[in-house]
A tleap script that builds the chain and sets N, CA, C and O, in Angstrom:
source leaprc.protein.ff14SB
mol = sequence {
  NMET LEU ILE THR LYS LYS GLY SER ARG ARG
  ILE VAL VAL ASP GLY THR VAL TYR ARG TRP
  VAL ILE ARG ARG LYS PRO SER ARG GLY GLN
  ALA ASP TYR ALA GLU PRO LEU THR PHE ALA
  VAL VAL GLN GLU ASN ILE ARG GLY SER LEU
  LEU HIE VAL LYS MET ASN ALA ALA ARG TYR
  ASP ILE MET HIE ASP VAL PRO HIE SER VAL
  VAL SER PRO LYS THR VAL ALA ALA ALA ILE
  ARG LYS VAL LEU THR ALA GLY TRP GLN PRO
  GLY HIE GLY GLY GLY THR PHE CYS ILE VAL
  TRP SER GLU THR LEU PRO ASP CILE
}
set mol.1.N position { 0.853 -1.166 0.000 }
set mol.1.CA position { 0.000 0.000 0.000 }
set mol.1.C position { 0.902 1.232 0.000 }
set mol.1.O position { 1.948 1.240 0.648 }
set mol.2.N position { 0.498 2.261 -0.719 }
set mol.2.CA position { 1.268 3.497 -0.775 }
set mol.2.C position { 0.545 4.615 -0.048 }
set mol.2.O position { -0.685 4.646 0.000 }
set mol.3.N position { 1.309 5.522 0.511 }
set mol.3.CA position { 0.774 6.759 1.069 }
set mol.3.C position { 1.277 7.869 0.157 }
set mol.3.O position { 2.470 7.931 -0.141 }
set mol.4.N position { 0.392 8.733 -0.285 }
set mol.4.CA position { 0.796 9.799 -1.193 }
set mol.4.C position { 1.721 10.785 -0.491 }
set mol.4.O position { 1.690 10.926 0.732 }
set mol.5.N position { 2.538 11.460 -1.281 }
set mol.5.CA position { 3.455 12.450 -0.714 }
set mol.5.C position { 2.700 13.654 -0.179 }
set mol.5.O position { 3.097 14.256 0.820 }
set mol.6.N position { 1.608 14.001 -0.850 }
set mol.6.CA position { 0.825 15.152 -0.409 }
set mol.6.C position { 0.134 14.806 0.914 }
set mol.6.O position { -0.630 13.844 0.993 }
set mol.7.N position { 0.408 15.586 1.927 }
set mol.7.CA position { -0.223 15.370 3.222 }
set mol.7.C position { 0.498 14.406 4.139 }
set mol.7.O position { 0.088 14.225 5.286 }
set mol.8.N position { 1.568 13.780 3.660 }
set mol.8.CA position { 2.312 12.848 4.512 }
set mol.8.C position { 3.687 13.425 4.814 }
set mol.8.O position { 4.128 14.386 4.183 }
set mol.9.N position { 4.344 12.831 5.772 }
set mol.9.CA position { 5.684 13.282 6.158 }
set mol.9.C position { 6.685 12.170 5.922 }
set mol.9.O position { 6.368 10.989 6.063 }
set mol.10.N position { 7.879 12.554 5.568 }
set mol.10.CA position { 8.970 11.620 5.305 }
set mol.10.C position { 9.796 11.471 6.578 }
set mol.10.O position { 10.037 12.442 7.295 }
set mol.11.N position { 10.223 10.244 6.846 }
set mol.11.CA position { 11.083 9.993 8.003 }
set mol.11.C position { 12.076 8.898 7.624 }
set mol.11.O position { 11.721 7.937 6.943 }
set mol.12.N position { 13.306 9.049 8.066 }
set mol.12.CA position { 14.341 8.041 7.836 }
set mol.12.C position { 14.658 7.393 9.183 }
set mol.12.O position { 15.041 8.064 10.141 }
set mol.13.N position { 14.489 6.078 9.230 }
set mol.13.CA position { 14.756 5.317 10.455 }
set mol.13.C position { 15.772 4.235 10.121 }
set mol.13.O position { 15.505 3.343 9.315 }
set mol.14.N position { 16.926 4.324 10.742 }
set mol.14.CA position { 18.000 3.347 10.537 }
set mol.14.C position { 18.329 3.152 9.056 }
set mol.14.O position { 18.565 2.030 8.607 }
set mol.15.N position { 18.343 4.252 8.306 }
set mol.15.CA position { 18.726 4.220 6.897 }
set mol.15.C position { 17.617 3.875 5.917 }
set mol.15.O position { 17.854 3.883 4.709 }
set mol.16.N position { 16.428 3.575 6.387 }
set mol.16.CA position { 15.300 3.248 5.517 }
set mol.16.C position { 14.313 4.404 5.532 }
set mol.16.O position { 14.029 4.979 6.583 }
set mol.17.N position { 13.787 4.742 4.345 }
set mol.17.CA position { 12.875 5.876 4.217 }
set mol.17.C position { 11.428 5.391 4.312 }
set mol.17.O position { 11.031 4.443 3.634 }
set mol.18.N position { 10.658 6.052 5.157 }
set mol.18.CA position { 9.239 5.751 5.350 }
set mol.18.C position { 8.430 7.026 5.141 }
set mol.18.O position { 8.978 8.128 5.151 }
set mol.19.N position { 7.119 6.867 4.950 }
set mol.19.CA position { 6.191 7.990 4.935 }
set mol.19.C position { 5.133 7.699 5.984 }
set mol.19.O position { 4.694 6.560 6.140 }
set mol.20.N position { 4.724 8.752 6.712 }
set mol.20.CA position { 3.697 8.584 7.736 }
set mol.20.C position { 2.681 9.693 7.630 }
set mol.20.O position { 2.975 10.789 7.152 }
set mol.21.N position { 1.467 9.390 8.088 }
set mol.21.CA position { 0.368 10.341 7.947 }
set mol.21.C position { -0.630 10.168 9.087 }
set mol.21.O position { -0.867 9.066 9.583 }
set mol.22.N position { -1.204 11.305 9.478 }
set mol.22.CA position { -2.335 11.347 10.406 }
set mol.22.C position { -3.492 11.940 9.620 }
set mol.22.O position { -3.291 12.869 8.838 }
set mol.23.N position { -4.694 11.424 9.812 }
set mol.23.CA position { -5.864 12.004 9.131 }
set mol.23.C position { -5.936 13.500 9.384 }
set mol.23.O position { -5.653 13.968 10.488 }
set mol.24.N position { -6.315 14.246 8.355 }
set mol.24.CA position { -6.421 15.703 8.499 }
set mol.24.C position { -7.486 16.094 9.515 }
set mol.24.O position { -7.294 17.013 10.311 }
set mol.25.N position { -8.596 15.394 9.479 }
set mol.25.CA position { -9.700 15.677 10.397 }
set mol.25.C position { -9.978 14.423 11.213 }
set mol.25.O position { -9.715 13.311 10.753 }
set mol.26.N position { -10.502 14.592 12.408 }
set mol.26.CA position { -10.825 13.400 13.198 }
set mol.26.C position { -11.947 12.595 12.545 }
set mol.26.O position { -12.851 13.157 11.925 }
set mol.27.N position { -11.875 11.274 12.692 }
set mol.27.CA position { -12.985 10.437 12.235 }
set mol.27.C position { -14.183 10.715 13.140 }
set mol.27.O position { -14.046 11.377 14.169 }
set mol.28.N position { -15.332 10.221 12.767 }
set mol.28.CA position { -16.515 10.461 13.589 }
set mol.28.C position { -16.343 9.873 14.990 }
set mol.28.O position { -16.711 10.502 15.983 }
set mol.29.N position { -15.790 8.685 15.065 }
set mol.29.CA position { -15.555 8.070 16.371 }
set mol.29.C position { -14.575 8.864 17.217 }
set mol.29.O position { -14.735 8.973 18.433 }
set mol.30.N position { -13.559 9.417 16.564 }
set mol.30.CA position { -12.591 10.229 17.299 }
set mol.30.C position { -13.217 11.530 17.775 }
set mol.30.O position { -12.967 11.964 18.900 }
set mol.31.N position { -14.030 12.154 16.931 }
set mol.31.CA position { -14.639 13.440 17.283 }
set mol.31.C position { -15.760 13.287 18.306 }
set mol.31.O position { -15.833 14.050 19.270 }
set mol.32.N position { -16.626 12.309 18.098 }
set mol.32.CA position { -17.806 12.167 18.956 }
set mol.32.C position { -17.554 11.377 20.237 }
set mol.32.O position { -18.181 11.637 21.264 }
set mol.33.N position { -16.646 10.422 20.176 }
set mol.33.CA position { -16.467 9.521 21.317 }
set mol.33.C position { -15.046 9.506 21.871 }
set mol.33.O position { -14.705 8.647 22.684 }
set mol.34.N position { -14.224 10.444 21.440 }
set mol.34.CA position { -12.837 10.572 21.913 }
set mol.34.C position { -12.039 9.284 21.727 }
set mol.34.O position { -11.242 8.908 22.587 }
set mol.35.N position { -12.264 8.601 20.577 }
set mol.35.CA position { -11.464 7.417 20.274 }
set mol.35.C position { -10.014 7.836 20.051 }
set mol.35.O position { -9.757 8.995 19.724 }
set mol.36.N position { -9.066 6.923 20.218 }
set mol.36.CA position { -7.647 7.280 20.152 }
set mol.36.C position { -7.188 7.796 18.784 }
set mol.36.O position { -7.749 7.460 17.742 }
set mol.37.N position { -6.162 8.614 18.836 }
set mol.37.CA position { -5.477 9.105 17.649 }
set mol.37.C position { -4.775 7.935 16.973 }
set mol.37.O position { -4.225 7.069 17.652 }
set mol.38.N position { -4.788 7.899 15.649 }
set mol.38.CA position { -4.098 6.857 14.901 }
set mol.38.C position { -3.220 7.488 13.831 }
set mol.38.O position { -3.470 8.605 13.380 }
set mol.39.N position { -2.190 6.754 13.435 }
set mol.39.CA position { -1.394 7.174 12.285 }
set mol.39.C position { -0.941 5.944 11.517 }
set mol.39.O position { -0.909 4.836 12.053 }
set mol.40.N position { -0.588 6.156 10.240 }
set mol.40.CA position { -0.190 5.063 9.357 }
set mol.40.C position { 1.222 5.312 8.845 }
set mol.40.O position { 1.634 6.456 8.653 }
set mol.41.N position { 1.959 4.220 8.626 }
set mol.41.CA position { 3.337 4.288 8.141 }
set mol.41.C position { 3.522 3.243 7.049 }
set mol.41.O position { 3.034 2.120 7.167 }
set mol.42.N position { 4.235 3.619 5.978 }
set mol.42.CA position { 4.647 2.665 4.945 }
set mol.42.C position { 6.083 2.966 4.550 }
set mol.42.O position { 6.583 4.072 4.758 }
set mol.43.N position { 6.735 1.966 3.980 }
set mol.43.CA position { 8.059 2.212 3.425 }
set mol.43.C position { 7.869 2.974 2.124 }
set mol.43.O position { 7.003 2.622 1.322 }
set mol.44.N position { 8.667 4.016 1.903 }
set mol.44.CA position { 8.478 4.891 0.749 }
set mol.44.C position { 8.736 4.155 -0.562 }
set mol.44.O position { 9.685 3.381 -0.683 }
set mol.45.N position { 7.865 4.414 -1.547 }
set mol.45.CA position { 7.977 3.906 -2.919 }
set mol.45.C position { 7.921 2.391 -3.040 }
set mol.45.O position { 8.383 1.839 -4.040 }
set mol.46.N position { 7.372 1.713 -2.058 }
set mol.46.CA position { 7.234 0.255 -2.113 }
set mol.46.C position { 5.799 -0.109 -1.759 }
set mol.46.O position { 5.251 0.379 -0.770 }
set mol.47.N position { 5.204 -0.958 -2.559 }
set mol.47.CA position { 3.860 -1.455 -2.244 }
set mol.47.C position { 4.016 -2.647 -1.309 }
set mol.47.O position { 4.140 -3.793 -1.743 }
set mol.48.N position { 4.007 -2.351 -0.039 }
set mol.48.CA position { 4.194 -3.405 0.950 }
set mol.48.C position { 3.151 -3.312 2.036 }
set mol.48.O position { 2.041 -2.827 1.815 }
set mol.49.N position { 3.513 -3.774 3.189 }
set mol.49.CA position { 2.616 -3.810 4.335 }
set mol.49.C position { 2.480 -2.424 4.965 }
set mol.49.O position { 3.440 -1.656 5.020 }
set mol.50.N position { 1.289 -2.126 5.431 }
set mol.50.CA position { 0.986 -0.863 6.106 }
set mol.50.C position { 1.067 -1.077 7.612 }
set mol.50.O position { 0.601 -2.093 8.129 }
set mol.51.N position { 1.657 -0.121 8.307 }
set mol.51.CA position { 1.669 -0.127 9.767 }
set mol.51.C position { 0.597 0.840 10.244 }
set mol.51.O position { 0.588 2.004 9.844 }
set mol.52.N position { -0.305 0.367 11.095 }
set mol.52.CA position { -1.372 1.203 11.657 }
set mol.52.C position { -1.154 1.259 13.164 }
set mol.52.O position { -1.210 0.236 13.847 }
set mol.53.N position { -0.903 2.470 13.678 }
set mol.53.CA position { -0.606 2.642 15.102 }
set mol.53.C position { -1.743 3.400 15.772 }
set mol.53.O position { -2.104 4.498 15.350 }
set mol.54.N position { -2.301 2.804 16.817 }
set mol.54.CA position { -3.344 3.457 17.615 }
set mol.54.C position { -2.686 3.944 18.899 }
set mol.54.O position { -2.128 3.152 19.658 }
set mol.55.N position { -2.756 5.246 19.136 }
set mol.55.CA position { -2.141 5.829 20.324 }
set mol.55.C position { -2.980 5.497 21.558 }
set mol.55.O position { -4.065 4.926 21.447 }
set mol.56.N position { -2.468 5.859 22.731 }
set mol.56.CA position { -3.157 5.523 23.975 }
set mol.56.C position { -4.023 6.661 24.503 }
set mol.56.O position { -4.462 6.616 25.652 }
set mol.57.N position { -4.277 7.685 23.679 }
set mol.57.CA position { -5.137 8.801 24.091 }
set mol.57.C position { -5.781 9.424 22.853 }
set mol.57.O position { -5.428 9.092 21.721 }
set mol.58.N position { -6.717 10.318 23.083 }
set mol.58.CA position { -7.497 10.920 21.999 }
set mol.58.C position { -6.682 11.935 21.195 }
set mol.58.O position { -5.572 12.307 21.574 }
set mol.59.N position { -7.264 12.369 20.078 }
set mol.59.CA position { -6.660 13.423 19.253 }
set mol.59.C position { -6.603 14.724 20.035 }
set mol.59.O position { -7.372 14.926 20.974 }
set mol.60.N position { -5.715 15.584 19.657 }
set mol.60.CA position { -5.561 16.880 20.327 }
set mol.60.C position { -6.600 17.903 19.884 }
set mol.60.O position { -6.789 18.908 20.568 }
set mol.61.N position { -7.282 17.677 18.756 }
set mol.61.CA position { -8.175 18.689 18.176 }
set mol.61.C position { -9.661 18.368 18.335 }
set mol.61.O position { -10.479 18.815 17.531 }
set mol.62.N position { -10.013 17.601 19.360 }
set mol.62.CA position { -11.427 17.307 19.587 }
set mol.62.C position { -11.950 18.166 20.727 }
set mol.62.O position { -11.175 18.796 21.447 }
set mol.63.N position { -13.255 18.189 20.888 }
set mol.63.CA position { -13.889 19.087 21.849 }
set mol.63.C position { -14.036 18.494 23.257 }
set mol.63.O position { -14.505 19.185 24.161 }
set mol.64.N position { -13.653 17.261 23.454 }
set mol.64.CA position { -13.810 16.616 24.760 }
set mol.64.C position { -12.658 16.981 25.689 }
set mol.64.O position { -11.527 17.191 25.251 }
set mol.65.N position { -12.964 17.050 26.958 }
set mol.65.CA position { -11.944 17.338 27.961 }
set mol.65.C position { -11.369 16.014 28.467 }
set mol.65.O position { -11.674 15.565 29.572 }
set mol.66.N position { -10.536 15.407 27.636 }
set mol.66.CA position { -9.903 14.129 27.961 }
set mol.66.C position { -8.407 14.246 27.648 }
set mol.66.O position { -8.002 15.146 26.914 }
set mol.67.N position { -7.590 13.353 28.194 }
set mol.67.CA position { -6.171 13.373 27.827 }
set mol.67.C position { -6.014 13.180 26.321 }
set mol.67.O position { -6.790 12.454 25.700 }
set mol.68.N position { -5.020 13.823 25.743 }
set mol.68.CA position { -4.843 13.724 24.301 }
set mol.68.C position { -3.411 13.336 23.942 }
set mol.68.O position { -2.492 13.449 24.754 }
set mol.69.N position { -3.249 12.872 22.692 }
set mol.69.CA position { -1.951 12.445 22.174 }
set mol.69.C position { -1.423 13.457 21.179 }
set mol.69.O position { -2.186 14.103 20.461 }
set mol.70.N position { -0.124 13.583 21.148 }
set mol.70.CA position { 0.558 14.344 20.107 }
set mol.70.C position { 1.600 13.407 19.517 }
set mol.70.O position { 2.375 12.795 20.252 }
set mol.71.N position { 1.623 13.292 18.192 }
set mol.71.CA position { 2.574 12.409 17.532 }
set mol.71.C position { 3.704 13.255 16.957 }
set mol.71.O position { 3.469 14.172 16.169 }
set mol.72.N position { 4.908 12.943 17.353 }
set mol.72.CA position { 6.091 13.628 16.835 }
set mol.72.C position { 6.908 12.630 16.009 }
set mol.72.O position { 6.678 11.425 16.106 }
set mol.73.N position { 7.843 13.103 15.210 }
set mol.73.CA position { 8.711 12.170 14.492 }
set mol.73.C position { 9.434 11.197 15.429 }
set mol.73.O position { 9.706 10.057 15.052 }
set mol.74.N position { 9.742 11.642 16.638 }
set mol.74.CA position { 10.382 10.761 17.627 }
set mol.74.C position { 9.471 9.581 17.972 }
set mol.74.O position { 9.936 8.448 18.099 }
set mol.75.N position { 8.176 9.852 18.121 }
set mol.75.CA position { 7.209 8.793 18.412 }
set mol.75.C position { 7.102 7.827 17.244 }
set mol.75.O position { 7.082 6.611 17.437 }
set mol.76.N position { 7.034 8.369 16.022 }
set mol.76.CA position { 6.926 7.532 14.822 }
set mol.76.C position { 8.154 6.636 14.693 }
set mol.76.O position { 8.020 5.439 14.439 }
set mol.77.N position { 9.342 7.197 14.863 }
set mol.77.CA position { 10.571 6.408 14.764 }
set mol.77.C position { 10.604 5.302 15.820 }
set mol.77.O position { 10.996 4.174 15.524 }
set mol.78.N position { 10.195 5.621 17.040 }
set mol.78.CA position { 10.167 4.610 18.104 }
set mol.78.C position { 9.180 3.498 17.771 }
set mol.78.O position { 9.469 2.324 18.005 }
set mol.79.N position { 8.019 3.854 17.229 }
set mol.79.CA position { 7.022 2.846 16.853 }
set mol.79.C position { 7.550 1.956 15.733 }
set mol.79.O position { 7.363 0.740 15.770 }
set mol.80.N position { 8.205 2.548 14.742 }
set mol.80.CA position { 8.759 1.763 13.632 }
set mol.80.C position { 9.797 0.776 14.152 }
set mol.80.O position { 9.765 -0.404 13.802 }
set mol.81.N position { 10.706 1.250 14.978 }
set mol.81.CA position { 11.735 0.349 15.529 }
set mol.81.C position { 11.108 -0.787 16.343 }
set mol.81.O position { 11.550 -1.933 16.267 }
set mol.82.N position { 10.089 -0.459 17.111 }
set mol.82.CA position { 9.432 -1.469 17.946 }
set mol.82.C position { 8.770 -2.552 17.090 }
set mol.82.O position { 8.917 -3.739 17.380 }
set mol.83.N position { 8.048 -2.159 16.046 }
set mol.83.CA position { 7.337 -3.162 15.243 }
set mol.83.C position { 8.271 -3.933 14.327 }
set mol.83.O position { 7.978 -5.075 13.972 }
set mol.84.N position { 9.388 -3.336 13.937 }
set mol.84.CA position { 10.361 -4.092 13.145 }
set mol.84.C position { 10.910 -5.255 13.958 }
set mol.84.O position { 11.119 -6.344 13.424 }
set mol.85.N position { 11.145 -5.028 15.254 }
set mol.85.CA position { 11.614 -6.125 16.107 }
set mol.85.C position { 10.498 -7.129 16.397 }
set mol.85.O position { 10.768 -8.277 16.750 }
set mol.86.N position { 9.238 -6.691 16.246 }
set mol.86.CA position { 8.096 -7.582 16.478 }
set mol.86.C position { 7.709 -8.365 15.225 }
set mol.86.O position { 6.801 -9.195 15.266 }
set mol.87.N position { 8.399 -8.101 14.107 }
set mol.87.CA position { 8.134 -8.905 12.922 }
set mol.87.C position { 7.497 -8.198 11.746 }
set mol.87.O position { 7.205 -8.851 10.743 }
set mol.88.N position { 7.267 -6.898 11.815 }
set mol.88.CA position { 6.706 -6.180 10.663 }
set mol.88.C position { 7.718 -6.192 9.524 }
set mol.88.O position { 8.892 -5.878 9.718 }
set mol.89.N position { 7.249 -6.557 8.337 }
set mol.89.CA position { 8.089 -6.564 7.143 }
set mol.89.C position { 7.497 -5.573 6.148 }
set mol.89.O position { 6.645 -5.947 5.341 }
set mol.90.N position { 7.935 -4.311 6.192 }
set mol.90.CA position { 7.312 -3.272 5.380 }
set mol.90.C position { 7.469 -3.466 3.881 }
set mol.90.O position { 6.645 -2.967 3.115 }
set mol.91.N position { 8.497 -4.173 3.439 }
set mol.91.CA position { 8.722 -4.374 2.013 }
set mol.91.C position { 7.950 -5.532 1.424 }
set mol.91.O position { 7.981 -5.737 0.210 }
set mol.92.N position { 7.263 -6.290 2.248 }
set mol.92.CA position { 6.493 -7.444 1.777 }
set mol.92.C position { 5.010 -7.148 1.906 }
set mol.92.O position { 4.596 -6.339 2.736 }
set mol.93.N position { 4.224 -7.801 1.088 }
set mol.93.CA position { 2.772 -7.671 1.212 }
set mol.93.C position { 2.314 -8.335 2.493 }
set mol.93.O position { 3.126 -8.699 3.343 }
set mol.94.N position { 1.049 -8.484 2.621 }
set mol.94.CA position { 0.569 -9.168 3.812 }
set mol.94.C position { -0.410 -8.346 4.603 }
set mol.94.O position { -0.763 -8.707 5.726 }
set mol.95.N position { -0.854 -7.249 4.038 }
set mol.95.CA position { -1.893 -6.490 4.713 }
set mol.95.C position { -1.361 -5.493 5.717 }
set mol.95.O position { -0.252 -4.974 5.591 }
set mol.96.N position { -2.181 -5.242 6.714 }
set mol.96.CA position { -1.909 -4.202 7.693 }
set mol.96.C position { -1.387 -4.806 8.991 }
set mol.96.O position { -1.920 -5.801 9.483 }
set mol.97.N position { -0.355 -4.203 9.534 }
set mol.97.CA position { 0.223 -4.589 10.818 }
set mol.97.C position { -0.259 -3.558 11.827 }
set mol.97.O position { 0.100 -2.384 11.727 }
set mol.98.N position { -1.063 -3.973 12.792 }
set mol.98.CA position { -1.676 -3.036 13.747 }
set mol.98.C position { -1.061 -3.193 15.134 }
set mol.98.O position { -0.833 -4.305 15.611 }
set mol.99.N position { -0.796 -2.046 15.772 }
set mol.99.CA position { -0.346 -2.071 17.162 }
set mol.99.C position { -1.068 -0.975 17.937 }
set mol.99.O position { -1.545 0.006 17.367 }
set mol.100.N position { -1.132 -1.168 19.235 }
set mol.100.CA position { -1.637 -0.128 20.136 }
set mol.100.C position { -0.425 0.401 20.884 }
set mol.100.O position { 0.276 -0.352 21.561 }
set mol.101.N position { -0.184 1.685 20.759 }
set mol.101.CA position { 0.982 2.308 21.392 }
set mol.101.C position { 0.673 2.559 22.855 }
set mol.101.O position { -0.202 3.361 23.182 }
set mol.102.N position { 1.384 1.882 23.729 }
set mol.102.CA position { 1.123 2.019 25.157 }
set mol.102.C position { 2.290 2.664 25.894 }
set mol.102.O position { 2.260 2.814 27.116 }
set mol.103.N position { 3.303 3.037 25.149 }
set mol.103.CA position { 4.470 3.657 25.762 }
set mol.103.C position { 4.150 5.095 26.144 }
set mol.103.O position { 3.404 5.779 25.443 }
set mol.104.N position { 4.702 5.539 27.230 }
set mol.104.CA position { 4.541 6.927 27.638 }
set mol.104.C position { 5.831 7.659 27.320 }
set mol.104.O position { 6.892 7.338 27.856 }
set mol.105.N position { 5.727 8.644 26.444 }
set mol.105.CA position { 6.881 9.454 26.097 }
set mol.105.C position { 6.764 10.798 26.793 }
set mol.105.O position { 5.651 11.255 27.050 }
set mol.106.N position { 7.868 11.437 27.102 }
set mol.106.CA position { 7.799 12.741 27.760 }
set mol.106.C position { 7.108 13.770 26.877 }
set mol.106.O position { 7.201 13.707 25.651 }
set mol.107.N position { 6.417 14.713 27.501 }
set mol.107.CA position { 5.762 15.779 26.749 }
set mol.107.C position { 6.802 16.592 26.002 }
set mol.107.O position { 7.914 16.817 26.481 }
set mol.108.N position { 6.410 17.025 24.820 }
set mol.108.CA position { 7.316 17.819 23.984 }
set mol.108.C position { 6.853 19.249 23.973 }
set mol.108.O position { 7.474 20.094 23.328 }
savepdb mol mol.pdb
quit
């Protein structure tokens, strides 16, 4: 699966180039029910497996007074490294690799 360059960000992790993206607007579940923030990662220019990461808190741009998540390149790189050791093969097909991010990173 490919992620378009428009609207996505490029990141290099351990010499490999990836693209990652967060939805521009919250999904209905995220907006109405404070469901967790998610982001997707793929290896750049390769039709391979998609990484789908669900954070441990809601989006920052919703109207609910709940804890929220902010995704930084540091978080994305840490998630990529973690799932690579767990068996994600971004250059191969095989569908979507999903994880729930439960790590607590310091506020930025």
